[in-house]
Structure formats: structure tokens, C-alpha cells
ZATIDREN-830164 format. One record per residue (C-alpha): x, y, z; residue number from 1. Coordinates in Angstrom, 1 decimal, always signed. Layout:
ZATIDREN-830164
<rec <X; Y; Z>; NUM>
...
***
This chain:
ZATIDREN-830164
<rec <+9.0; -15.8; -9.5>; 1>
<rec <+9.4; -12.7; -7.2>; 2>
<rec <+7.1; -11.3; -4.5>; 3>
<rec <+7.5; -7.7; -3.4>; 4>
<rec <+6.5; -7.5; +0.4>; 5>
<rec <+5.5; -4.1; +0.1>; 6>
<rec <+2.3; -2.0; -0.9>; 7>
<rec <+4.6; +1.1; -1.5>; 8>
<rec <+4.2; +2.5; -5.2>; 9>
<rec <+7.7; +3.9; -5.0>; 10>
<rec <+9.0; +0.3; -4.4>; 11>
<rec <+7.2; -1.3; -6.9>; 12>
<rec <+8.6; +1.6; -9.4>; 13>
<rec <+11.9; +1.1; -8.5>; 14>
<rec <+11.7; -2.7; -8.9>; 15>
<rec <+10.4; -1.6; -12.5>; 16>
<rec <+12.9; +0.9; -13.3>; 17>
<rec <+15.6; -2.1; -13.4>; 18>
<rec <+13.3; -4.3; -15.7>; 19>
<rec <+11.6; -6.4; -12.6>; 20>
<rec <+7.9; -6.9; -12.3>; 21>
<rec <+7.0; -8.8; -9.1>; 22>
<rec <+4.7; -11.5; -9.6>; 23>
<rec <+2.7; -11.0; -6.4>; 24>
<rec <+2.7; -8.3; -3.7>; 25>
<rec <+2.3; -9.5; +0.0>; 26>
<rec <+2.3; -6.1; +2.2>; 27>
<rec <+3.0; -7.0; +5.8>; 28>
<rec <+0.9; -5.2; +8.4>; 29>
<rec <+3.6; -4.5; +11.4>; 30>
<rec <+3.7; -2.5; +14.2>; 31>
<rec <+6.6; -0.3; +13.2>; 32>
<rec <+7.1; +1.3; +16.8>; 33>
<rec <+11.0; +1.6; +17.5>; 34>
<rec <+12.2; -0.7; +20.3>; 35>
<rec <+13.5; +0.9; +23.4>; 36>
<rec <+17.0; +2.4; +22.5>; 37>
<rec <+16.5; +1.0; +19.1>; 38>
<rec <+18.9; +3.1; +16.8>; 39>
<rec <+17.6; +4.3; +13.2>; 40>
<rec <+19.8; +1.8; +11.5>; 41>
<rec <+18.8; -1.3; +13.3>; 42>
<rec <+15.1; -0.1; +13.1>; 43>
<rec <+15.7; -0.4; +9.4>; 44>
<rec <+17.3; -3.8; +9.0>; 45>
<rec <+14.9; -5.6; +11.8>; 46>
<rec <+11.9; -4.0; +10.0>; 47>
<rec <+12.8; -5.2; +6.5>; 48>
<rec <+13.7; -8.6; +7.8>; 49>
<rec <+10.3; -8.8; +9.6>; 50>
<rec <+8.5; -7.7; +6.3>; 51>
<rec <+10.3; -10.5; +4.7>; 52>
<rec <+9.4; -13.1; +6.9>; 53>
<rec <+5.6; -12.1; +7.1>; 54>
<rec <+5.6; -12.3; +3.1>; 55>
<rec <+7.6; -15.8; +3.7>; 56>
<rec <+4.7; -16.9; +5.5>; 57>
<rec <+2.0; -15.5; +3.3>; 58>
<rec <+3.5; -17.0; +0.6>; 59>
<rec <+4.0; -20.4; +1.8>; 60>
<rec <+0.1; -20.5; +2.0>; 61>
<rec <-0.1; -19.8; -1.7>; 62>
<rec <+0.7; -22.8; -3.9>; 63>
<rec <+0.9; -20.3; -6.9>; 64>
<rec <+4.0; -18.8; -5.1>; 65>
<rec <+6.0; -21.9; -4.2>; 66>
<rec <+9.9; -21.4; -5.1>; 67>
<rec <+9.7; -17.7; -5.0>; 68>
<rec <+12.2; -15.0; -4.2>; 69>
<rec <+11.0; -12.4; -1.5>; 70>
<rec <+12.3; -9.0; -1.6>; 71>
<rec <+11.0; -6.3; +1.3>; 72>
<rec <+12.7; -3.0; +2.6>; 73>
<rec <+12.4; -0.3; +5.0>; 74>
<rec <+13.3; +3.1; +5.1>; 75>
<rec <+13.8; +5.2; +8.3>; 76>
<rec <+14.7; +9.0; +8.6>; 77>
<rec <+16.7; +10.5; +11.6>; 78>
<rec <+17.8; +13.5; +12.7>; 79>
<rec <+20.6; +12.2; +14.9>; 80>
<rec <+19.1; +9.4; +17.0>; 81>
<rec <+15.6; +10.6; +16.5>; 82>
<rec <+13.4; +8.4; +14.1>; 83>
<rec <+10.8; +10.2; +12.2>; 84>
<rec <+7.2; +9.0; +11.9>; 85>
<rec <+6.0; +8.0; +8.8>; 86>
<rec <+3.4; +10.9; +8.4>; 87>
<rec <+0.1; +9.7; +7.1>; 88>
<rec <-1.5; +13.1; +7.4>; 89>
<rec <-0.5; +16.3; +6.4>; 90>
<rec <+0.1; +18.0; +9.9>; 91>
<rec <+2.6; +15.0; +10.7>; 92>
<rec <+4.4; +15.7; +7.3>; 93>
<rec <+4.6; +19.6; +8.1>; 94>
<rec <+5.8; +18.8; +11.7>; 95>
<rec <+8.5; +16.5; +10.3>; 96>
<rec <+9.8; +19.0; +7.5>; 97>
<rec <+10.1; +21.6; +10.1>; 98>
<rec <+12.2; +19.3; +12.1>; 99>
<rec <+14.2; +18.6; +9.0>; 100>
<rec <+14.4; +22.1; +8.0>; 101>
<rec <+18.2; +23.5; +8.0>; 102>
<rec <+19.5; +20.4; +9.6>; 103>
<rec <+21.4; +17.4; +8.5>; 104>
<rec <+19.5; +14.4; +8.4>; 105>
<rec <+20.1; +10.6; +7.3>; 106>
<rec <+17.9; +8.2; +5.5>; 107>
<rec <+18.7; +4.6; +6.3>; 108>
<rec <+17.1; +1.7; +3.7>; 109>
<rec <+17.5; -2.0; +4.5>; 110>
<rec <+16.6; -4.7; +1.9>; 111>
<rec <+16.0; -8.3; +2.7>; 112>
<rec <+15.9; -10.9; +0.5>; 113>
<rec <+14.4; -14.7; +0.9>; 114>
<rec <+15.4; -17.5; -1.3>; 115>
<rec <+13.3; -20.4; -2.4>; 116>
<rec <+15.3; -22.5; -0.2>; 117>
<rec <+14.2; -20.1; +2.8>; 118>
<rec <+17.7; -18.4; +3.4>; 119>
***
């Protein structure tokens, strides 16, 4: 069994493109605020691990998900060391696009996998 630790339609679509359909979705409700001095790549890694851990705890409470694999991911966009917020309203999205316009940026995506044995 496979559990996706996300509510993102894009993450679900990516799995489906490779022929995988999760048996359950267990999105984590985490504070995604970067830690002081945290670099974009490190933030992406930390959040992917934390989302996987939260889903592992949720799956452990559900007997129907015993022995499942859990996959979690996080994506961070940065201009230099400046981490862009995940825009939730049009004004935020417009501000992010203005910041990105004409500048190089990086997109960091990290994936965490929890095996049935907890590794």
C-alpha cells in the first residue's frame, strides 16, 4: 500500500503519470516557516521529512494502512537565499512573479519515503 502525505493535486498527478495510485492521502498540517538562517535546500529536506513523519503517525492510527509505504515531498522556490512564500492569494502570487521576473531562481524539491519498517 502507498500513502501520499500531501493534498496537492499536482503531487497526485505526478504519481499517476508513473502508474501509481495512492491507497490514502494523509496531508500534514505543518508550520512551513523557515528556521532562522535555514537555506532553501535544507528547508525543502526538513519539510519533506516532517510531512512523512506526520503521515507515519497518522497511518499508525489506522489499521487499514498497516504495512504501508509513505511518500512525502516539498518544493521551495528561491531567488538567491531568499525563499519565496507559497502564494495563497492573487496579490502574493503577483509579488512573487515580479520578484522572479528577469532573475535566475532555483526550485528545490525533496522527497522522503518511509518504509513499512519505519526506515
